[in-house]
Backbone of each chain as ProteinMPNN parsed JSONL, in Angstrom:
{"seq_chain_A": "MTKQDLIRYMMTELGYSRRDSMALIDKTFEIIKNSLLKGESVRITNFGNFVVKEKGERIGRNPKTKEEYVIKKRTTVIFKPSTNLRKELKK", "coords_chain_A": {"N_chain_A": [[-20.141, 13.319, 49.304], [-20.902, 15.076, 46.417], [-22.393, 17.684, 44.387], [-21.953, 16.855, 41.833], [-21.936, 14.066, 42.082], [-24.586, 13.603, 42.773], [-25.805, 14.413, 40.425], [-24.851, 12.465, 38.694], [-26.032, 10.144, 39.814], [-28.681, 10.735, 39.326], [-28.776, 10.713, 36.564], [-28.161, 8.018, 35.955], [-29.991, 6.562, 37.503], [-32.542, 7.738, 37.279], [-32.672, 8.385, 34.683], [-32.36, 10.899, 33.436], [-30.925, 13.462, 31.292], [-27.557, 14.752, 31.468], [-27.605, 17.515, 31.506], [-30.31, 18.104, 32.139], [-30.508, 16.858, 34.638], [-28.768, 18.423, 36.116], [-30.058, 20.89, 35.982], [-32.427, 20.312, 37.348], [-31.548, 19.667, 39.932], [-30.162, 21.991, 40.678], [-32.282, 23.829, 40.584], [-34.015, 22.847, 42.542], [-32.535, 23.27, 44.933], [-32.319, 25.993, 44.741], [-34.932, 26.883, 45.041], [-35.421, 26.18, 47.689], [-33.471, 27.706, 48.942], [-34.321, 30.315, 48.287], [-36.671, 30.479, 49.739], [-35.661, 30.343, 52.341], [-34.2, 32.687, 52.376], [-36.206, 34.496, 52.417], [-36.857, 34.322, 54.939], [-38.369, 32.237, 55.626], [-38.872, 29.073, 56.94], [-37.999, 25.717, 55.839], [-39.537, 22.638, 55.401], [-38.721, 19.32, 55.088], [-40.071, 16.328, 54.707], [-39.169, 13.262, 56.281], [-36.507, 13.87, 56.11], [-35.52, 16.439, 57.121], [-35.736, 19.656, 58.802], [-35.128, 22.952, 57.645], [-34.333, 25.634, 59.401], [-34.848, 29.052, 59.852], [-33.084, 31.273, 61.781], [-32.85, 33.949, 64.026], [-30.076, 35.328, 65.48], [-29.004, 36.775, 68.441], [-26.982, 39.659, 69.445], [-23.744, 39.096, 70.817], [-20.991, 38.748, 73.139], [-17.945, 37.778, 71.899], [-14.929, 35.774, 71.914], [-11.643, 35.693, 70.878], [-10.162, 32.674, 70.775], [-7.462, 32.231, 70.739], [-5.995, 34.637, 71.071], [-7.376, 35.694, 73.107], [-8.714, 37.978, 72.906], [-11.472, 40.156, 73.145], [-14.542, 40.597, 71.385], [-17.395, 42.014, 69.712], [-19.98, 39.995, 68.61], [-22.058, 40.47, 66.059], [-25.632, 40.89, 65.7], [-27.28, 38.384, 63.875], [-28.502, 36.44, 61.081], [-29.22, 33.055, 60.728], [-29.097, 29.673, 59.383], [-30.459, 26.735, 60.574], [-30.188, 23.239, 60.715], [-32.525, 20.812, 61.366], [-32.622, 17.553, 61.961], [-34.954, 15.052, 60.827], [-37.163, 13.111, 62.913], [-37.126, 10.366, 62.299], [-34.743, 10.107, 60.885], [-32.903, 10.824, 62.793], [-33.311, 8.737, 64.57], [-32.432, 6.602, 63.046], [-29.717, 7.145, 62.97], [-28.975, 6.548, 65.465], [-28.635, 3.938, 65.696]], "CA_chain_A": [[-20.991, 13.406, 48.126], [-20.999, 16.434, 45.893], [-23.471, 17.854, 43.415], [-21.621, 16.014, 40.674], [-22.388, 12.693, 42.38], [-26.052, 13.627, 42.686], [-26.122, 14.488, 38.988], [-24.572, 11.133, 38.136], [-27.073, 9.218, 40.268], [-29.934, 11.067, 38.671], [-28.664, 10.258, 35.171], [-28.206, 6.558, 35.843], [-31.143, 5.932, 38.151], [-33.825, 8.275, 36.816], [-32.614, 8.478, 33.223], [-32.318, 12.253, 32.877], [-29.651, 13.844, 30.687], [-26.694, 15.491, 32.406], [-28.079, 18.884, 31.551], [-31.573, 18.149, 32.876], [-30.23, 16.508, 36.032], [-28.161, 19.573, 36.757], [-31.093, 21.923, 36.109], [-33.377, 19.881, 38.38], [-30.902, 19.761, 41.244], [-29.929, 23.412, 40.961], [-33.565, 24.486, 40.821], [-34.529, 22.404, 43.835], [-31.846, 23.987, 46.013], [-32.604, 27.411, 44.592], [-36.258, 27.102, 45.623], [-35.254, 26.111, 49.143], [-32.681, 28.856, 49.323], [-35.141, 31.525, 48.202], [-37.591, 30.482, 50.868], [-34.874, 30.675, 53.53], [-33.826, 34.095, 52.293], [-37.377, 35.283, 52.788], [-37.045, 34.107, 56.364], [-39.329, 31.159, 55.817], [-38.244, 27.767, 57.122], [-38.401, 24.697, 54.867], [-39.667, 21.331, 56.041], [-38.649, 18.195, 54.164], [-40.46, 15.12, 55.451], [-38.212, 12.147, 56.238], [-35.129, 14.328, 55.996], [-35.315, 17.383, 58.208], [-36.203, 21.022, 58.592], [-34.165, 24.053, 57.615], [-34.994, 26.666, 60.189], [-34.174, 30.346, 59.858], [-33.036, 31.728, 63.154], [-32.172, 35.217, 64.314], [-29.251, 35.204, 66.677], [-28.735, 38.083, 69.015], [-25.611, 40.095, 69.617], [-23.097, 38.585, 72.021], [-19.555, 38.991, 73.212], [-17.153, 36.61, 71.538], [-13.537, 35.905, 72.324], [-10.706, 34.948, 70.046], [-9.591, 31.724, 71.741], [-6.003, 32.266, 70.69], [-5.45, 35.884, 71.624], [-8.252, 36.044, 74.232], [-9.274, 39.293, 72.64], [-12.936, 40.152, 73.107], [-15.157, 41.443, 70.373], [-18.846, 41.856, 69.647], [-20.534, 39.272, 67.48], [-23.291, 41.211, 65.776], [-26.897, 40.212, 65.458], [-27.197, 37.803, 62.547], [-29.495, 35.44, 60.727], [-28.535, 31.844, 60.321], [-29.983, 28.553, 59.075], [-30.155, 25.554, 61.373], [-30.805, 22.024, 60.193], [-33.023, 19.908, 62.397], [-32.913, 16.274, 61.31], [-36.261, 14.481, 61.149], [-37.1, 12.126, 63.987], [-36.723, 9.039, 61.831], [-33.318, 10.137, 60.531], [-32.222, 10.827, 64.084], [-33.409, 7.381, 65.094], [-31.578, 5.762, 62.205], [-28.326, 7.421, 63.316], [-28.701, 6.063, 66.821], [-28.397, 2.493, 65.635]], "C_chain_A": [[-21.079, 14.868, 47.673], [-22.171, 16.509, 44.91], [-23.226, 16.99, 42.187], [-22.08, 14.565, 40.873], [-23.905, 12.602, 42.245], [-26.496, 13.63, 41.227], [-25.944, 13.109, 38.354], [-25.649, 10.124, 38.534], [-28.372, 9.464, 39.513], [-29.939, 10.608, 37.212], [-28.852, 8.745, 35.079], [-29.486, 5.969, 36.419], [-32.49, 6.471, 37.694], [-33.832, 8.519, 35.304], [-32.659, 9.877, 32.625], [-30.962, 12.511, 32.24], [-28.831, 14.592, 31.735], [-27.23, 16.895, 32.628], [-29.362, 19.012, 32.378], [-31.357, 17.847, 34.362], [-29.698, 17.716, 36.779], [-29.217, 20.657, 36.995], [-32.056, 21.582, 37.245], [-32.797, 20.057, 39.776], [-30.681, 21.222, 41.627], [-31.224, 24.115, 41.329], [-34.119, 24.125, 42.194], [-33.867, 23.181, 44.977], [-32.095, 25.485, 45.944], [-33.949, 27.753, 45.243], [-36.169, 27.131, 47.153], [-34.528, 27.355, 49.649], [-33.514, 30.136, 49.32], [-36.131, 31.618, 49.343], [-36.856, 30.897, 52.143], [-34.506, 32.155, 53.543], [-34.999, 35.003, 52.638], [-37.676, 35.127, 54.287], [-38.006, 32.976, 56.664], [-38.617, 29.812, 55.89], [-38.774, 26.768, 56.097], [-38.421, 23.338, 55.554], [-39.669, 20.233, 54.99], [-38.93, 16.919, 54.963], [-39.427, 14.012, 55.242], [-36.766, 12.581, 56.016], [-34.845, 15.294, 57.148], [-35.83, 18.755, 57.853], [-35.031, 21.993, 58.558], [-34.856, 25.237, 58.268], [-34.172, 27.949, 60.172], [-34.23, 30.894, 61.273], [-32.266, 33.04, 63.277], [-31.337, 35.015, 65.573], [-28.875, 36.584, 67.166], [-27.258, 38.398, 69.13], [-25.014, 39.45, 70.87], [-21.609, 38.885, 71.983], [-18.822, 37.697, 72.859], [-15.723, 36.832, 71.966], [-12.701, 35.105, 71.34], [-9.975, 33.986, 70.981], [-8.063, 31.758, 71.776], [-5.456, 33.497, 71.416], [-6.24, 36.363, 72.847], [-8.895, 37.419, 74.065], [-10.795, 39.211, 72.566], [-13.442, 41.024, 71.981], [-16.648, 41.134, 70.32], [-19.23, 41.06, 68.403], [-21.908, 39.88, 67.228], [-24.491, 40.288, 65.621], [-26.85, 39.621, 64.038], [-28.292, 36.76, 62.328], [-28.768, 34.194, 60.259], [-29.561, 30.744, 60.028], [-29.525, 27.334, 59.862], [-30.866, 24.362, 60.763], [-31.246, 21.155, 61.358], [-33.398, 18.598, 61.74], [-34.266, 15.732, 61.732], [-36.092, 13.394, 62.197], [-36.633, 10.769, 63.466], [-35.269, 8.984, 61.361], [-32.475, 10.073, 61.81], [-32.174, 9.413, 64.673], [-32.451, 6.452, 64.362], [-30.115, 5.929, 62.611], [-27.962, 6.951, 64.723], [-28.328, 4.597, 66.804], [-26.915, 2.166, 65.581]], "O_chain_A": [[-21.305, 15.769, 48.481], [-22.843, 15.512, 44.646], [-24.159, 16.463, 41.58], [-22.555, 13.924, 39.935], [-24.436, 11.648, 41.676], [-27.44, 12.937, 40.849], [-26.785, 12.653, 37.579], [-26.122, 9.348, 37.704], [-29.067, 8.529, 39.115], [-30.965, 10.172, 36.69], [-29.602, 8.251, 34.237], [-30.013, 4.989, 35.891], [-33.484, 5.744, 37.717], [-34.873, 8.822, 34.722], [-32.959, 10.036, 31.441], [-29.97, 11.871, 32.59], [-29.359, 15.012, 32.765], [-27.303, 17.394, 33.75], [-29.488, 19.911, 33.21], [-31.945, 18.493, 35.23], [-30.102, 18.005, 37.906], [-29.268, 21.264, 38.065], [-32.452, 22.458, 38.013], [-33.473, 20.536, 40.687], [-30.972, 21.635, 42.75], [-31.264, 24.904, 42.274], [-34.625, 24.983, 42.918], [-34.545, 23.685, 45.872], [-32.085, 26.169, 46.967], [-34.085, 28.78, 45.909], [-36.76, 27.986, 47.812], [-34.918, 27.966, 50.644], [-33.422, 30.944, 50.244], [-36.401, 32.704, 49.856], [-37.361, 31.701, 52.926], [-34.501, 32.795, 54.595], [-34.814, 36.132, 53.091], [-38.615, 35.72, 54.817], [-38.411, 32.777, 57.809], [-37.847, 29.461, 54.995], [-39.863, 26.947, 55.552], [-37.454, 22.938, 56.202], [-40.522, 20.218, 54.103], [-38.121, 16.497, 55.788], [-38.883, 13.856, 54.148], [-35.899, 11.745, 55.763], [-34.038, 15.007, 58.032], [-36.302, 18.99, 56.741], [-34.078, 21.877, 59.329], [-35.837, 25.769, 57.749], [-32.97, 27.941, 60.439], [-35.297, 30.966, 61.883], [-31.187, 33.209, 62.711], [-31.848, 34.581, 66.605], [-28.477, 37.45, 66.386], [-26.399, 37.536, 68.943], [-25.71, 39.279, 71.871], [-21.046, 39.226, 70.942], [-19.065, 36.652, 73.462], [-15.341, 37.942, 72.338], [-13.03, 33.963, 71.017], [-9.25, 34.421, 71.876], [-7.456, 31.344, 72.764], [-4.568, 33.394, 72.263], [-5.838, 37.304, 73.533], [-9.534, 37.94, 74.979], [-11.336, 38.277, 71.974], [-12.853, 42.056, 71.659], [-17.097, 40.107, 70.83], [-18.85, 41.411, 67.286], [-22.801, 39.811, 68.074], [-24.36, 39.078, 65.438], [-26.422, 40.299, 63.104], [-28.913, 36.274, 63.273], [-27.813, 34.273, 59.486], [-30.736, 30.864, 60.377], [-28.356, 26.951, 59.82], [-32.018, 24.468, 60.342], [-30.446, 20.806, 62.226], [-34.4, 18.534, 61.028], [-34.685, 15.93, 62.872], [-35.01, 12.825, 62.349], [-35.834, 10.096, 64.117], [-34.634, 7.932, 61.431], [-31.473, 9.361, 61.882], [-31.152, 8.964, 65.193], [-31.76, 5.634, 64.968], [-29.355, 4.961, 62.598], [-26.795, 6.959, 65.114], [-27.775, 4.072, 67.771], [-26.542, 0.994, 65.526]]}, "seq_chain_B": "MKKSDVISELSRELNLSQKKANEVVDFIFEKMREAIENNNRIEIRGFGTFYVKSYKPRKGRNPKTGEIVSVPPKRLPFFKMGKELKKSLIKE", "coords_chain_B": {"N_chain_B": [[-42.581, 26.673, 54.328], [-43.198, 23.578, 52.81], [-42.309, 20.196, 51.801], [-44.051, 19.53, 49.684], [-44.603, 22.03, 48.618], [-42.166, 22.754, 47.545], [-42.015, 20.867, 45.553], [-44.243, 21.554, 43.924], [-43.419, 24.08, 43.052], [-41.1, 23.483, 41.646], [-42.136, 21.9, 39.631], [-43.718, 23.781, 38.31], [-41.851, 25.745, 37.541], [-39.992, 24.408, 35.916], [-41.508, 23.231, 34.067], [-42.561, 20.581, 34.433], [-44.197, 17.505, 35.048], [-46.263, 17.13, 37.958], [-45.941, 14.72, 39.171], [-43.462, 13.787, 38.217], [-41.816, 15.796, 39.246], [-42.143, 15.364, 41.923], [-40.952, 12.861, 42.156], [-38.309, 13.519, 41.555], [-37.562, 15.344, 43.644], [-37.929, 13.713, 45.899], [-36.025, 11.777, 45.29], [-33.586, 13.211, 45.382], [-33.425, 13.908, 48.15], [-33.495, 11.43, 49.286], [-31.105, 10.299, 48.434], [-29.356, 12.014, 49.713], [-29.932, 11.487, 52.313], [-29.12, 8.831, 52.501], [-26.372, 9.202, 52.166], [-25.746, 10.627, 54.491], [-26.446, 8.72, 56.414], [-24.478, 6.909, 55.89], [-22.322, 8.13, 56.932], [-21.156, 9.988, 55.301], [-19.882, 13.05, 54.034], [-21.649, 15.804, 52.703], [-21.574, 17.978, 49.999], [-22.948, 20.787, 48.723], [-22.513, 23.078, 46.464], [-22.897, 26.541, 46.939], [-25.099, 26.231, 48.444], [-24.76, 24.606, 50.854], [-23.054, 22.531, 53.351], [-23.247, 19.205, 54.647], [-22.507, 17.345, 57.511], [-21.521, 14.582, 59.569], [-21.475, 14.051, 63.01], [-19.943, 12.049, 65.47], [-20.813, 10.705, 68.613], [-19.446, 9.564, 71.618], [-20.386, 6.945, 73.926], [-21.548, 7.945, 77.139], [-21.54, 8.81, 80.648], [-24.247, 10.366, 81.963], [-26.2, 12.85, 83.703], [-29.329, 13.078, 85.174], [-30.638, 16.146, 85.167], [-32.572, 17.04, 86.893], [-33.111, 15.128, 88.921], [-30.609, 14.29, 89.602], [-29.76, 11.804, 89.245], [-27.637, 9.236, 87.984], [-27.234, 8.46, 84.649], [-26.736, 6.319, 81.798], [-25.646, 7.48, 78.727], [-26.279, 6.515, 75.531], [-24.126, 5.802, 72.643], [-24.181, 8.027, 69.832], [-25.002, 9.428, 66.625], [-25.025, 12.531, 64.919], [-26.382, 14.665, 62.426], [-25.078, 17.636, 60.916], [-25.548, 20.909, 59.574], [-23.98, 23.266, 57.524], [-24.123, 26.472, 56.416], [-23.567, 27.504, 53.041], [-21.161, 29.773, 51.583], [-22.349, 31.556, 49.815], [-25.073, 31.517, 50.481], [-24.924, 32.398, 53.095], [-23.889, 34.972, 52.797], [-25.98, 36.192, 51.368], [-28.021, 36.067, 53.222], [-27.145, 37.749, 55.212], [-27.141, 40.166, 53.963], [-29.848, 40.707, 53.541]], "CA_chain_B": [[-42.633, 25.913, 53.081], [-42.952, 22.163, 53.024], [-41.806, 19.499, 50.612], [-45.003, 19.608, 48.563], [-44.468, 23.355, 47.994], [-40.942, 22.698, 46.736], [-42.378, 20.062, 44.383], [-45.114, 22.365, 43.056], [-42.665, 25.156, 42.424], [-40.188, 22.862, 40.685], [-42.972, 21.479, 38.519], [-44.139, 24.979, 37.587], [-40.74, 26.48, 36.946], [-39.274, 23.657, 34.887], [-42.489, 22.607, 33.186], [-42.445, 19.152, 34.667], [-45.426, 17.051, 35.711], [-46.196, 17.093, 39.413], [-45.471, 13.383, 39.521], [-42.013, 13.737, 37.98], [-41.167, 16.71, 40.188], [-42.182, 14.654, 43.193], [-39.943, 11.802, 42.074], [-36.987, 14.153, 41.59], [-37.279, 15.881, 44.98], [-37.756, 12.556, 46.783], [-34.758, 11.138, 44.931], [-32.477, 14.023, 45.9], [-33.3, 13.816, 49.601], [-33.204, 10.04, 49.625], [-29.663, 10.118, 48.242], [-28.659, 12.765, 50.746], [-30.139, 10.756, 53.544], [-28.218, 7.672, 52.434], [-25.001, 9.677, 52.387], [-25.629, 10.953, 55.92], [-26.467, 7.465, 57.172], [-23.189, 6.245, 55.682], [-21.278, 8.994, 57.49], [-20.485, 10.771, 54.263], [-20.076, 14.486, 53.999], [-22.313, 16.232, 51.47], [-21.25, 19.356, 49.686], [-23.726, 21.356, 47.63], [-21.994, 24.434, 46.251], [-23.85, 27.635, 46.919], [-26.142, 25.964, 49.425], [-24.113, 24.31, 52.121], [-22.517, 21.183, 53.526], [-23.766, 18.399, 55.748], [-21.52, 16.411, 58.018], [-22.037, 13.789, 60.684], [-20.586, 13.977, 64.177], [-20.203, 10.875, 66.308], [-20.669, 10.94, 70.047], [-19.163, 8.343, 72.373], [-21.299, 6.751, 75.055], [-21.031, 8.627, 78.323], [-22.433, 8.83, 81.798], [-24.821, 11.69, 82.139], [-26.977, 12.985, 84.913], [-30.633, 13.707, 85.048], [-30.415, 17.418, 85.878], [-33.608, 17.263, 87.905], [-33.009, 14.22, 90.069], [-29.212, 14.017, 89.928], [-29.554, 10.382, 88.987], [-26.67, 8.977, 86.916], [-27.778, 7.609, 83.576], [-25.758, 6.165, 80.723], [-26.105, 8.014, 77.449], [-25.722, 5.638, 74.492], [-23.436, 6.511, 71.556], [-25.095, 8.448, 68.771], [-24.455, 10.275, 65.565], [-25.949, 13.612, 64.575], [-25.967, 15.418, 61.243], [-25.054, 19.092, 61.025], [-25.563, 21.644, 58.315], [-23.278, 24.537, 57.544], [-24.501, 27.25, 55.238], [-22.528, 27.864, 52.079], [-20.795, 31.195, 51.588], [-23.318, 32.326, 49.038], [-26.298, 31.613, 51.274], [-24.589, 33.206, 54.25], [-23.776, 36.365, 52.352], [-27.296, 36.725, 51.008], [-28.814, 36.2, 54.447], [-26.66, 38.901, 55.951], [-27.543, 41.347, 53.203], [-31.297, 40.969, 53.651]], "C_chain_B": [[-42.38, 24.447, 53.385], [-42.588, 21.487, 51.707], [-42.75, 19.631, 49.426], [-44.948, 20.973, 47.872], [-43.235, 23.405, 47.104], [-41.264, 21.969, 45.433], [-43.23, 20.872, 43.398], [-44.328, 23.433, 42.319], [-41.711, 24.614, 41.368], [-40.954, 22.476, 39.429], [-43.362, 22.678, 37.657], [-42.971, 25.613, 36.847], [-40.011, 25.726, 35.843], [-40.233, 22.918, 33.954], [-42.461, 21.087, 33.225], [-43.74, 18.708, 35.327], [-45.19, 16.991, 37.219], [-45.576, 15.772, 39.876], [-43.956, 13.266, 39.363], [-41.266, 14.617, 38.971], [-41.077, 16.053, 41.56], [-41.074, 13.596, 43.242], [-38.532, 12.389, 42.227], [-36.633, 14.624, 43.005], [-37.071, 14.729, 45.977], [-36.408, 11.884, 46.552], [-33.565, 11.89, 45.537], [-32.314, 13.824, 47.408], [-33.057, 12.387, 50.08], [-31.707, 9.773, 49.501], [-28.872, 10.844, 49.331], [-28.772, 12.049, 52.079], [-29.217, 9.539, 53.62], [-26.788, 8.091, 52.754], [-24.783, 9.959, 53.875], [-25.581, 9.67, 56.754], [-25.157, 6.698, 57.026], [-22.015, 7.097, 56.158], [-20.543, 9.82, 56.452], [-20.844, 12.243, 54.358], [-20.761, 14.838, 52.686], [-21.969, 17.686, 51.219], [-22.064, 19.822, 48.49], [-23.3, 22.812, 47.488], [-23.101, 25.47, 46.221], [-24.946, 27.457, 47.952], [-25.528, 25.678, 50.784], [-23.573, 22.892, 52.179], [-23.186, 20.516, 54.716], [-22.637, 17.494, 56.208], [-22.081, 15.735, 59.257], [-21.015, 13.755, 61.808], [-20.953, 12.728, 64.971], [-19.965, 11.219, 67.762], [-20.449, 9.613, 70.754], [-20.206, 8.157, 73.469], [-20.708, 7.444, 76.28], [-22.031, 8.494, 79.46], [-22.953, 10.247, 81.943], [-25.63, 11.709, 83.415], [-28.326, 13.576, 84.561], [-30.567, 15.007, 85.849], [-31.442, 17.662, 86.99], [-33.374, 16.413, 89.156], [-31.568, 13.927, 90.477], [-28.816, 12.574, 89.692], [-28.547, 10.196, 87.838], [-27.287, 8.04, 85.882], [-26.702, 7.433, 82.51], [-26.383, 6.65, 79.422], [-25.465, 7.165, 76.348], [-25.013, 6.445, 73.406], [-24.454, 6.948, 70.508], [-24.343, 9.237, 67.713], [-25.497, 11.339, 65.261], [-25.454, 14.349, 63.334], [-26.001, 16.922, 61.515], [-25.005, 19.722, 59.653], [-24.816, 22.949, 58.498], [-23.629, 25.282, 56.275], [-23.314, 27.492, 54.321], [-22.306, 29.362, 52.112], [-21.866, 32.055, 50.935], [-24.594, 32.577, 49.837], [-26.085, 32.544, 52.469], [-24.563, 34.687, 53.888], [-25.148, 36.952, 52.071], [-28.16, 36.935, 52.243], [-28.418, 37.45, 55.222], [-27.107, 40.196, 55.273], [-29.004, 41.719, 53.447], [-31.647, 41.772, 54.897]], "O_chain_B": [[-41.458, 24.11, 54.129], [-42.563, 22.116, 50.648], [-42.306, 19.821, 48.293], [-45.215, 21.069, 46.674], [-43.254, 24.022, 46.039], [-40.847, 22.388, 44.353], [-42.97, 20.875, 42.195], [-44.533, 23.669, 41.128], [-41.538, 25.224, 40.313], [-40.489, 22.694, 38.31], [-43.341, 22.603, 36.428], [-43.085, 25.972, 35.676], [-39.469, 26.344, 34.927], [-39.814, 22.084, 33.151], [-42.354, 20.412, 32.201], [-44.327, 19.469, 36.097], [-44.062, 16.824, 37.682], [-44.802, 15.722, 40.832], [-43.26, 12.733, 40.227], [-40.212, 14.235, 39.479], [-40.071, 16.17, 42.26], [-40.361, 13.463, 44.237], [-37.684, 11.835, 42.926], [-35.545, 14.341, 43.506], [-36.152, 14.767, 46.795], [-35.735, 11.476, 47.498], [-32.663, 11.289, 46.121], [-31.204, 13.598, 47.891], [-32.484, 12.168, 51.147], [-31.112, 9.107, 50.348], [-27.851, 10.348, 49.807], [-27.827, 12.012, 52.866], [-28.617, 9.258, 54.658], [-26.085, 7.422, 53.512], [-23.761, 9.576, 54.444], [-24.779, 9.55, 57.68], [-24.768, 5.937, 57.913], [-20.862, 6.821, 55.83], [-19.434, 10.295, 56.697], [-21.962, 12.614, 54.716], [-20.476, 14.223, 51.658], [-22.06, 18.522, 52.118], [-21.896, 19.318, 47.379], [-23.68, 23.665, 48.29], [-24.119, 25.289, 45.553], [-25.642, 28.411, 48.3], [-25.749, 26.414, 51.746], [-23.622, 22.149, 51.199], [-23.629, 21.173, 55.657], [-21.899, 16.942, 55.392], [-22.994, 16.246, 59.906], [-19.839, 13.467, 61.586], [-22.129, 12.397, 65.122], [-19.025, 11.941, 68.096], [-21.178, 8.649, 70.519], [-20.84, 9.124, 73.891], [-19.487, 7.513, 76.426], [-23.188, 8.122, 79.268], [-22.181, 11.202, 82.035], [-25.73, 10.705, 84.12], [-28.423, 14.481, 83.732], [-30.453, 14.974, 87.074], [-31.179, 18.421, 87.923], [-33.431, 16.903, 90.283], [-31.32, 13.386, 91.555], [-27.671, 12.183, 89.918], [-28.602, 10.915, 86.841], [-27.792, 6.967, 86.214], [-25.849, 8.305, 82.339], [-27.501, 6.275, 79.07], [-24.24, 7.105, 76.246], [-25.268, 7.64, 73.259], [-25.481, 6.293, 70.328], [-23.199, 9.649, 67.905], [-26.699, 11.086, 65.335], [-24.262, 14.626, 63.201], [-26.855, 17.41, 62.257], [-24.488, 19.142, 58.698], [-24.993, 23.649, 59.495], [-23.446, 24.762, 55.174], [-22.186, 27.664, 54.784], [-23.142, 30.122, 52.599], [-22.233, 33.121, 51.429], [-25.123, 33.689, 49.866], [-26.944, 33.359, 52.806], [-25.136, 35.529, 54.579], [-25.449, 38.072, 52.482], [-28.945, 37.882, 52.299], [-29.263, 38.122, 55.813], [-27.411, 41.188, 55.935], [-29.348, 42.897, 53.547], [-32.818, 42.071, 55.131]]}, "name": "protein", "num_of_chains": 2, "seq": "MTKQDLIRYMMTELGYSRRDSMALIDKTFEIIKNSLLKGESVRITNFGNFVVKEKGERIGRNPKTKEEYVIKKRTTVIFKPSTNLRKELKKMKKSDVISELSRELNLSQKKANEVVDFIFEKMREAIENNNRIEIRGFGTFYVKSYKPRKGRNPKTGEIVSVPPKRLPFFKMGKELKKSLIKE"}
């Protein structure tokens, strides 16, 4: 599923124009993204949480060449599926 | 930030009633959830992708007691940040 599919669903099922559907979808993800960029996690009930996590420096290895290098400290976003989504996927 | 904050901000920024904003946000995540449940990959440019991994049933061990237990098959969704999000996070 891509953004284009989401736009199409929104047009047919909620009756928004293509332009409005796109604006609504883009804005929604922009709001979430901005929160994550501020380091603030986002919790979406019945879907999951987007958690901002600081990962420390560690030694990595190129599995092909076996060469070692330092993976620097970095910030990443982890998705934690909601309990009911997790349950649904166990069926 | 929780879902209701996303809804309020969407309503404020796009001049939409709270009720409509709520409907839109619920709709988006409901569709995404359906896609995940159907094992479909989701790609939202600039944000990221979601994909589902399947795990076969296996015999595991209770690390405390050493007891052998069977772990049932399961599926788990994963999220990978989009390039844009990744770049911005590193810059901050």
